[in-house]
N, C-alpha and C positions, 0 to 999 in steps of 0.2 A: 590492832584496832585500825590503824591507819591503812594497812594493806587491805583489810576487809572493806573499808570505806571506798577505796579506789576500785576494787573489784565490783562493788555495787554500782558505782557510777558507770563503769565499762559495760556491765550487763544492761543497764538502763538505756545507754546510748544505742546498743545493738537492737534492743526491742523497739525503740522509737524509729530507728533507721529502717528496720524491717517493715514496720507498720506503714511508714511513709512510702516505701517502694511498692508494697502491695496496693495501696490506694491509687498510686499513679498508674500501675498496670491496669487496674480495673477501669479507670477513666479512659485509658488509651484504647482499649479493645472492646469497650462496651458500646455496641451499635446504637443502643437506645439513648445513651448519654450524649453522643455526638453524631451528626449527620454524616453518612458515607459520601465520598466524592466519586464522580463518574468521569470516564475518559475514553478516548478512542484507543482500542487495544493495539491496532497496527502501528499507530504513531509511537506509542509507548515502547513497543518491542524494537522498533527501528532505533530509537534513542538509546535503549539499553545495549544494543548490539553494535553501536557505532563508536568509533574511537577518534575520528577526525571530523572537522567541520566540513571537509569536502564530501564525505560520505553523507553527512546530514543534509547537505544541499539537495541531494537526489530525492529526498523524501518530504520536503516541505510542501510540495504539491504533487498530486497524482495525475499523470498525463495518460489519456486513453485516446487512441485513434481507431475509428471505425472504417477508415479508408481501405483497409486491407482485409475486411471481412466480406464474405459473399454478399452480393446484392440482394439475395433472397432474405437476408436477415434484416428485419424491420425494427426490432427492439432488442435490447440487451438488459439483463438484470444484474446489478451490482449488489454485493453483500458487504457491509461495513460493520465491523464488530465493536461493541462498547462493553466496558467492564466496570463494575463498581469496586471500591475498596471495601474492606470488611468482609464479614461472612455472608453466607447465603440466607435467604428469608423464605418463610413458609408460604408467603403470599406474593402475588404479582406486584411489582413496584414500577409504576409509570415514571418515565423520565422525559425531560423537555428538550426538544431539538428545534432550532430555528434556522431558516434560510436567511443568510445575511443580505442586506440591501445591495451589497457590492456584487452579488451574483448576476450574471448575464443570462443564465438559463431560467426559464419561466416554468413554474409548476403548472401542470395541466396542459402544457404545450410541448416543452422539450423533455420533461420528465414527470414521473408520478411516484409517490411513495406507495409501496405495495402493502406494507404491514403497519400502517398508521391506525390508531395511536400507538406510540412506542412504549415498550416496557421491558424490564428485566423479569423474565418469567419466574414463577415460584420454584425454589430449590435449584436455581441456575446461578452460575458464577459469571455468566456473560450472556449477551443477546445481540441480535443483529438489526441493522437498518437496511431494508431492501428497497433499492431504487431502480425503477424501470426507465431506461434512457430510450427516448424515441429518436429514430433516425430521420430528423427533419431536414428540410432544405437549408435551413439556417446553418447547420453544422457543415455543409459543403462549401460555405463561403468564408467562415471564420471559426476560430477556436473560442468556444463559450466556456464559462466557468460556473461551478456550483460550490458555494461556500457554506458549509454546515457548521453550526456552533451549538455545543451543549450548554444548557443553561441550568441554573440552580432551581430546584422546586422543593416541595415538602418532603421528598424522599432522598434527594441527592444534592450535594454541594459541588462547587468547582473551585475548591481552595488550592488545588494542585494543578494549575493550568500548564505548567512547563516541566518537562523531564530532561535532565541534563544527560549528556553522553558520558561514556566511561571516562573520557579525559577530563570532564568537568568544565571544559572551555566553551561548550556550545550546547544547545538543547533544541527540542522541538515542542511547539505548543500542542498539547495532547487533548485539548478541549475544542480544537478547530480542525476541520478536515476540508481541504480544497481539491476539487477535481477540475482539470482542464480537459475538454473533450472536443474532437472535431471529426469530420468525415471527409478529410482531404487526402488525396492520393499522390501528393508530390513525391519527388525522389527522396527516399529515406536518408537519414543523416549519415549512415555508414558509407554511402556513395559520395558524400560531400565533405565530411569532416577531414581536416588536414591530416590527422593520424591515419585514418582508415583508407582514404582514397589512394594512398600509396600502395596498399596491399590488395584491397577488395577486388579491383578489376581482374586480378589473376586468379581469384577464388570464385567470386560470384558472377563474374562476367559483366556484360552490359545490363543496365537496369531495365526491368519491365515490371509493370504492376502484376501481370499474370504470374511471373516467376516468384514474386514475393508471396502471392496467394498460395502457390504450390508449397512453399516452405511452411506456411501456417497450416495447410491442410494435410500434407503428407507427414511432416515431422511433428506437428502440434506446437510449433514455435509461437511464442507471443510476439505480435507485430512490434511491440515497443523495444524488442531486442535490436531491431533495425532502425527505429525512429528516435530512440532516446540514447544518446551517447554517454557512457560513464564519465565521471569527472576525473577520476584518478587514472594515471598511466597504467598501473598494475591491473586495474579492472578492465581497461581497454585491451590489454594483452590477453586477459582471460576470455573476453568476448571474441577476440580474433581467433583464438584456438577453437572456440565453439563453432564459429562460422566455418572454419575449415572442415570440422567433423560433419556439420550439417550438409556442406556442399558435397562431400564424398558420398554421403548416404543418398542425397537427392540424385546425384549423377548415376549411382548404381540403380536406383529405382527407375529413372527415366530409361536406362538401358534395358531393364527387364520389360518395362512397358512397351518399348519399341520392338523388342523381339516378339512380343505377342500382338503386334500390329497396331499398337496405340501410340501415336506420336503427338506430342503436346506443342502447341504453337502459342506465341505471345500475341498481344493485342495488335501487333503490326504484321502478323502473318508469318513471322520467322520462327523456325524451330527453336525451342528453348534449350539452351546449352549453358554450361558453367564455364568458369575461367580456364585458361590454358594450363594452369598448374594442377587442375583437378583431373585425376585419371581414374 
């Protein structure tokens, strides 16, 4: 009798525990019961894939330079992706985006939103914010910033504003996106950084704006590879390896062009050449 009593109690505990777990699961994944959160997908992915605070520092702000794009380019469009938590919905879900007062770029002057009002489209797990950056005179004088902030509304919350890195020691704010942008063509960082300037003259040769533009046009290199220096020594070494490869290819390309009667000159009238170690 006593054994049966304890068996009864054990079965009752299991039933109650199972019922409790099922109830918690329903509340956790029921989109109707709790509002989904929204965040910038790029910032979230950077945090997930980062292991040190040094790596995280490279992605707290996004730097864009128009200084090494052709002068014929008057505007450029950026796509920034956002994603909600939870499942997809059968209807469009508008989300709220605000430009912070700390921004120095002005809407209607320095930039415009292309796809306003913003929404997560029906049956989609993410959507984009399209921003047209205007190449204004102000960008040639100073670096301007655009600070975007996701805000809560009737469809989405922002209860998860920060995503920790894999190490758990640092994180990125994933409901804020900061862009720094200019149209300045000063000497890129790889020619001035203490680590790179020891090697770069032997590979890239003397600096010229025209030479940098050739790298971007012929190789398809992103100008920030020359203008934004990695924080970690290991990443600097990887960039240096890429620079050597790019220089060898551009040197070969210039040689082929020269054989066909096309010689390229920099803004000072000198023939464009690479460093002495590039053959």
